[in-house]
C-alpha positions, 0 to 999 in steps of 0.5 A: 160416561159422557155426563162425567166427561162433560162435568169434568170439562166444565170444572176445568179452570185456569191453564188447564181450561185454556189447554182444553179450549185450545185443543177444541179450537185446534181440532175444529179449525183442522176439520174445517181447513184441512179436511174440508177446504184443503181437500177441495182447493189444494192450496197450502198457502191459505192453510198456513194463514187460516190455522195461525189466524184461528189460533191468534183470534182464540188466544186473544178472545180467551185471555181478554175475556175477563177484561172489561172493554168498551164496545167501540174497542171490541168492534174496532179490534175485529174490524181490523180483519175487514180492512187488512189487505195483503199487498202481494195478491188480493184474497179471493172471496171463497178464501175470505169466506173460510177466513171468516169461518175459522175467526167465527169458530175461534170466537165461539170456542173462546167465549162461548163457554162463559154462557153456553154448555159444552154440548152447545159449543160442540153442536155449533162447531159441528154444524159449521163443519157439516154446512161447509162439507155439504156446500163443498161436496154436495152442492159442489160448484167447480172452482175456476183458478186464474192464471195471468199469461203475457202472450206473444201472438197477437195475430190470434186475437182477431175475431174468428181465431178464438179456437186457434188461440185457446188451442195454442194457449192450452198447448203452451201452458199445459191447462185446459182452458174453460174461459179467457179474457183479453187485457192490455195489448201492447202493439210496440212489443207485440204482446198481450196480457191474457187472463185464462181460467181453468179447473182448479180442482182437476189441475191444482198444480198449476196454482201460482201460489202453490209451493212444494 
């Protein structure tokens, strides 16, 4: 039965082949983004980005697979993703890694059928899923989220008052602080810019970017 299905898939051409590969890439991206990344990070904003980037890269690679382009153009095309900077917020390294994963999956699913079998493509996708899941779940490292706070009690910034400072911040922000950093201090306004770090896995509702 499996051999019959693989033979049928290998025979797909034209728009039917495009739809079959598109479905495979969509499923693969959903596994990585929705079942692995989102279950751990609880961030909806990057789910939107990952899914659309994966779809766009897949269609770009698939539709240009038969077009002869020189190596410089091909490298430059994908180098765009390395220089794009979102002007609102810098992308954390963890999210950049997942972005690279979904781009890699899209390229594999779009171009690999030309030189590899469906078994090899499915195995490549499964290996990426398993490795991402293992690193997130079994070799789990606590995900620390960050929140910027403009603080009005600079008297608690003095040495020896760190415990009182943390207690006041936890009471007023509602998060359990793991670590904090003191930034710019404005003596004219009696305020200070603080960066507080807390567990993003235990308190996902405090992400600045999370909506609804």
